[in-house]
C-alpha positions as CSV (number, residue, x, y, z in Angstrom):
1,M,120.1,84.6,118.0
2,K,122.9,86.0,119.4
3,K,122.8,89.6,119.3
4,T,126.3,89.4,117.6
5,D,125.0,87.4,115.4
6,I,122.2,88.2,113.9
7,E,124.0,91.8,113.6
8,L,126.5,90.2,111.3
9,L,123.6,89.0,109.2
10,R,122.6,92.3,108.4
11,P,124.4,92.6,104.8
12,L,122.2,89.0,103.6
13,W,118.3,90.9,104.3
14,I,119.0,95.1,104.7
15,P,119.5,95.4,101.1
16,K,115.9,93.3,100.5
17,S,114.0,94.7,103.0
18,L,115.3,97.1,105.4
19,S,112.7,100.5,104.7
20,Y,113.2,103.4,107.5
21,D,109.5,105.0,106.7
22,E,107.1,102.6,109.3
23,Q,103.7,104.6,106.8
24,C,103.6,101.4,105.1
25,T,100.1,100.3,104.0
26,Q,100.6,97.9,100.8
27,T,100.8,94.5,101.2
28,L,102.7,92.7,98.0
29,K,99.6,91.6,96.8
30,L,97.9,94.8,97.2
31,W,101.6,96.5,95.3
32,L,101.6,93.9,92.6
33,H,98.3,95.5,91.5
34,D,99.4,99.6,92.2
35,G,102.5,99.5,92.1
36,N,105.3,101.5,89.9
37,Y,106.7,98.5,87.9
38,Y,107.3,97.9,83.9
39,I,107.1,94.2,82.2
40,N,110.0,92.8,81.5
41,S,109.8,90.9,78.4
42,Q,110.8,87.5,79.1
43,P,108.2,85.0,77.8
44,P,107.1,83.1,78.7
45,D,107.9,83.8,82.4
46,L,107.2,86.9,84.1
47,S,109.3,89.4,85.3
48,L,108.3,93.2,87.0
49,F,110.7,96.0,86.8
50,C,110.7,98.2,90.0
51,Q,110.4,101.6,89.1
52,I,110.9,102.6,92.7
53,S,112.7,99.3,94.8
54,E,110.9,100.9,98.2
55,E,107.9,100.2,97.8
56,V,108.9,96.7,97.8
57,M,110.7,96.4,100.2
58,K,108.2,98.4,102.1
59,S,106.2,95.6,101.0
60,M,108.0,92.9,101.8
61,S,108.7,94.0,105.7
62,L,105.0,95.2,105.7
63,D,104.0,91.3,105.6
64,A,107.2,89.8,107.3
65,F,105.6,92.0,110.6
66,R,102.3,90.7,110.2
67,F,103.9,86.7,109.9
68,A,106.1,87.8,112.7
69,T,103.3,88.9,115.1
70,H,101.7,85.6,114.1
71,S,104.1,83.6,115.3
72,A,104.5,84.8,118.4
73,Q,101.0,85.3,119.4
74,T,100.7,81.7,118.5
75,V,104.0,80.7,120.7
76,F,101.8,82.8,123.7
77,E,98.9,80.9,123.2
78,L,101.4,77.6,123.1
79,E,102.0,79.3,126.7
80,Q,98.9,79.4,128.1
81,T,97.6,75.8,128.1
82,S,97.5,73.6,131.1
83,A,95.2,71.5,129.9
84,Y,97.8,68.0,130.0
85,P,100.9,68.1,131.3
86,K,103.0,66.3,127.8
87,L,103.8,67.5,124.6
88,T,100.3,66.9,123.3
89,S,98.7,66.9,119.9
90,W,97.2,70.6,120.1
91,R,100.9,71.4,121.4
92,V,102.7,69.7,118.5
93,I,100.3,71.3,115.9
94,Q,100.1,75.1,117.5
95,T,104.1,74.6,117.7
96,Y,104.3,73.6,114.4
97,Y,102.1,76.7,113.0
98,A,104.1,79.0,115.0
99,A,107.1,78.1,113.4
100,Y,105.4,77.9,109.1
101,F,104.5,81.6,110.5
102,A,107.8,82.4,111.0
103,A,109.6,80.8,108.1
104,H,107.1,83.0,105.9
105,A,108.2,86.3,107.8
106,I,111.7,85.2,107.2
107,L,111.9,84.7,103.9
108,R,110.2,87.9,103.3
109,F,112.6,89.4,105.5
110,F,115.0,88.0,103.4
111,G,113.8,89.9,99.9
112,M,111.4,86.7,99.1
113,S,107.3,86.4,99.3
114,F,106.0,82.2,99.1
115,S,102.5,84.2,98.1
116,H,99.3,82.5,96.7
117,L,98.2,84.2,93.5
118,E,94.3,84.0,93.0
119,N,92.2,84.7,89.8
120,G,92.1,88.2,90.4
121,H,95.3,88.6,91.1
122,V,97.0,86.4,87.7
123,Q,94.6,87.8,85.1
124,F,95.2,91.7,85.9
125,L,99.1,90.8,85.3
126,K,98.6,89.1,82.7
127,T,96.5,91.8,81.0
128,R,99.3,94.3,81.8
129,C,101.9,92.0,80.5
130,N,100.0,91.1,77.1
131,S,99.0,95.0,76.4
132,E,102.7,96.4,77.7
133,A,105.1,93.4,76.2
134,G,103.1,91.4,73.7
135,Y,102.3,88.0,75.2
136,L,100.2,86.2,77.4
137,P,102.5,84.7,80.1
138,T,102.2,81.1,81.9
139,L,101.1,82.2,85.2
140,P,98.2,79.9,86.1
141,S,96.8,80.4,90.3
142,S,98.8,78.8,92.4
143,Y,101.9,79.3,95.3
144,Y,104.7,81.2,93.9
145,L,107.7,82.0,95.1
146,I,108.0,85.9,94.4
147,G,111.5,86.9,94.6
148,F,113.3,90.6,94.9
149,L,116.7,91.1,93.3
150,P,117.7,94.7,94.7
151,D,120.9,95.2,92.3
152,D,118.5,95.1,88.8
153,Q,115.4,95.8,91.0
154,H,113.1,92.6,89.5
155,L,110.8,90.8,90.5
156,T,110.7,87.6,89.6
157,F,108.1,84.4,89.8
158,N,108.6,80.9,90.2
159,K,105.5,78.5,90.6
160,C,104.8,76.1,93.7
161,S,102.1,74.0,94.2
162,E,101.4,73.2,97.9
163,S,100.9,75.1,100.8
164,H,103.1,73.8,103.4
165,K,105.4,71.2,101.2
166,D,106.6,74.3,99.4
167,L,107.0,76.6,101.4
168,W,109.6,74.5,103.3
169,K,111.1,73.7,100.2
170,C,111.9,77.3,99.4
171,F,112.7,78.4,102.6
172,N,115.2,75.4,103.2
173,V,116.5,76.7,99.9
174,L,117.7,79.9,102.2
175,V,118.3,78.3,105.3
176,R,121.3,76.6,102.7
177,Q,122.3,80.3,101.2
178,I,122.4,82.0,104.4
179,S,124.8,79.0,105.8
180,T,127.2,79.4,102.5
181,D,126.5,83.6,102.3
182,S,127.4,83.7,105.8
183,L,130.6,82.1,105.5
184,T,132.0,85.7,103.4
185,L,131.1,87.9,105.9
186,R,133.1,90.5,107.2
187,A,134.2,89.0,110.8
188,S,136.6,86.2,111.9
189,D,137.0,82.7,110.5
190,N,135.5,81.0,113.3
191,R,132.7,83.6,113.9
192,R,131.7,83.0,109.9
193,Q,132.1,79.3,110.5
194,E,130.2,79.4,113.7
195,L,127.2,80.8,112.1
196,S,126.9,79.0,109.0
197,Q,126.6,75.8,111.1
198,V,124.0,77.1,112.7
199,F,122.4,77.3,109.9
200,S,123.6,74.4,108.3
201,N,122.5,72.0,111.3
202,L,118.5,73.9,110.9
203,S,118.8,72.3,106.9
204,D,119.8,68.9,108.7
205,A,117.1,69.2,110.8
206,L,114.5,69.9,109.0
207,C,115.3,67.1,106.1
208,Q,116.6,65.1,109.4
209,L,119.1,64.7,107.9
210,G,118.5,63.8,104.4
211,K,115.8,61.3,105.1
212,Y,113.1,64.9,103.6
213,Q,115.2,66.6,100.9
214,S,112.3,69.2,100.9
215,G,113.3,70.6,104.0
216,N,109.0,69.3,105.1
217,W,110.0,66.8,108.5
218,L,107.8,69.8,110.4
219,S,105.5,69.1,108.1
220,V,105.4,65.3,108.2
221,V,105.5,65.5,111.3
222,R,101.9,68.1,111.6
223,N,100.6,65.8,108.9
224,E,101.5,62.0,110.9
225,V,99.5,64.5,113.8
226,N,97.0,65.6,112.9
227,Y,95.9,63.5,110.0
228,K,97.0,60.0,111.3
229,S,96.9,60.4,115.0
230,L,100.7,58.9,115.2
231,H,103.6,60.0,117.6
232,G,101.1,59.3,121.0
233,V,99.9,62.7,121.7
234,W,96.4,61.7,121.5
235,Y,94.7,60.4,124.6
236,P,96.1,58.0,125.9
237,F,99.6,59.4,126.1
238,S,102.4,57.0,125.2
239,K,105.1,57.1,128.0
240,A,107.7,58.7,125.4
241,I,106.1,62.2,125.0
242,P,108.0,64.8,126.8
243,S,107.3,67.0,129.7
244,F,105.2,70.1,128.0
245,E,106.3,72.7,130.8
246,E,110.4,70.9,130.4
247,L,110.7,72.1,126.9
248,M,108.6,75.3,127.8
249,A,111.7,75.7,129.8
250,K,114.2,75.2,127.7
251,V,111.9,78.1,125.4
252,K,110.9,80.5,128.4
253,D,112.5,84.0,127.4
254,W,111.7,83.4,123.6
255,R,110.7,86.9,123.6
256,K,114.2,88.3,124.1
257,A,114.7,86.0,120.9
258,S,118.5,85.5,122.2
259,S,118.1,81.7,122.5
260,D,121.0,79.3,122.3
261,F,119.3,75.6,121.6
262,G,122.5,74.3,120.2
263,N,122.1,71.5,116.9
264,P,119.1,70.1,117.2
265,N,120.0,67.2,115.2
266,H,121.8,65.6,118.8
267,I,118.4,65.2,120.7
268,R,116.9,61.2,119.8
269,N,113.5,62.4,121.0
270,D,111.4,63.0,117.5
271,L,109.1,65.2,119.9
272,E,111.5,67.1,121.0
273,R,114.0,67.5,118.5
274,F,111.0,68.8,116.4
275,F,109.9,71.4,119.9
276,I,113.7,72.8,119.1
277,T,114.0,73.1,115.7
278,A,110.4,74.5,115.5
279,F,111.3,77.3,118.1
280,L,114.9,77.7,116.5
281,I,113.1,79.0,113.1
282,I,110.7,81.4,116.0
283,D,113.6,82.4,117.5
284,I,115.7,83.6,114.0
285,C,112.5,85.0,112.8
286,L,111.7,87.5,116.0
287,S,115.7,88.4,116.3
288,L,115.2,89.7,112.8
289,A,111.8,91.4,113.4
290,Q,113.6,92.7,116.3
291,D,116.8,93.9,115.2
292,Y,114.4,95.6,112.3
293,Q,113.0,97.7,114.7
294,G,116.4,98.8,116.5
295,I,118.0,99.7,112.9
296,V,114.8,101.9,112.3
297,E,114.6,102.5,116.0
298,K,110.8,103.9,116.0
299,A,108.1,102.0,115.4
300,G,105.3,102.8,113.4
301,R,102.2,101.2,111.6
302,R,104.5,98.4,110.2
303,S,105.7,96.7,113.1
304,G,103.8,98.7,116.2
305,N,101.6,95.8,116.6
306,F,104.7,93.1,116.7
307,S,106.2,95.7,119.5
308,R,102.4,95.6,121.9
309,L,102.1,91.5,121.0
310,L,105.1,91.2,123.3
311,K,104.7,93.6,126.0
312,L,100.8,92.1,126.2
313,S,102.4,88.7,126.2
314,A,104.7,89.3,128.6
315,A,102.9,91.4,131.2
316,A,99.9,88.5,131.2
């Protein structure tokens, strides 16, 4: 994203994940086991009161940089493939996962963790809830969108079901919210409208203009390629498959996180639109991570690997 745009977004994410302390050691799951919190009495749901907001923000940001690094590594590996001149099956799948990891990171930068709580996690939380608040919450082992509300220092748990479809559903809700909230930021009306439109266009692309209400079109394409051998990306390749070299040329500066992809919904070729939509998400993720580092100024335990990977891949 443009530097001016990513800086304009700061009021929307800084209160939810910014910590100047790079010495982050606890993922959010570890914090749920060892962190400082009380149980809010809200049966049958689970809600936590975070005694030290900084702890949650450090955990969110640690996980965000981990996923941002996963995304960057996946793009780097994608960039190195050379077996065929087309956007082939495994390149489509790699592109998908780079965007998938990026979406995970973006959610966490905005104070939301899409996480799987296993039996050990939920039993621990149930036991604490029963002993401290006197009830057993409805908390099966499953995927959850865990949201941090900084104003009241609460952590909420919303149950989800599917690791991919629900991730995109949660991500699309966030994208739409950013589009709406962008209109309230302190800037000229034109700047607010332009920034809002970027996220509105992204949501439309994720939903294929309403065809997939959950915002999971990228996942649908990945499944069709991986499990149904569709889209002509397996040998012998369809003539309609775009050139991989030409697509990578459009994102050659991905490490700088300053690309302007325009509106992906104007792209007619499905696979090219898939590729550009995925890289729009990747670009937002890397832009947030680099802006975060710019604010903190010095990389450490939390973001050092992210910086090293970008430098390593650029030098390869």
